[in-house]
Residue, then its C-alpha position, 0 to 999 in steps of 0.5 A: x640208445x647210444x645217446x642214453x649210454x653216453x649220457x650215463x657214462x658221462x654222469x658216472x665219470x663225473x660222479x667218480x671224478x667228484x668223488x675222487x676230489x673230495x677229501x672224505x672220498x679220498x679217505x674212504x677210498x684208502x679204507x676200501x683199498x686197505x680192506x680189499x688188500x686184507x681180504x686178498x691176503x686172508x684169501x691167499x693164506x686160507x686158500x686151501x681151507x676155503x676151497x675145502x669148505x666150498x667143496x663140502x658145501x656144494x657136495x652137501x647141497x648136491x646131496x640134499x637136492x638129490x634127496x629132495x628130488x627123489 
């Protein structure tokens, strides 16, 4: 079992290394990092609104679940 895990980890590392060496991969990596940064900034800016939205959604789901059970 450990051999299978080791082989899988080695393959993943090799795939990641080849991905990092390709120029296309580097450009894609930069795009991904920029998109993640934008998402984090937006999440930080709208933290309270997102929290209120999630609270409202979960409250509605709980109410509907209670109604469905009764």
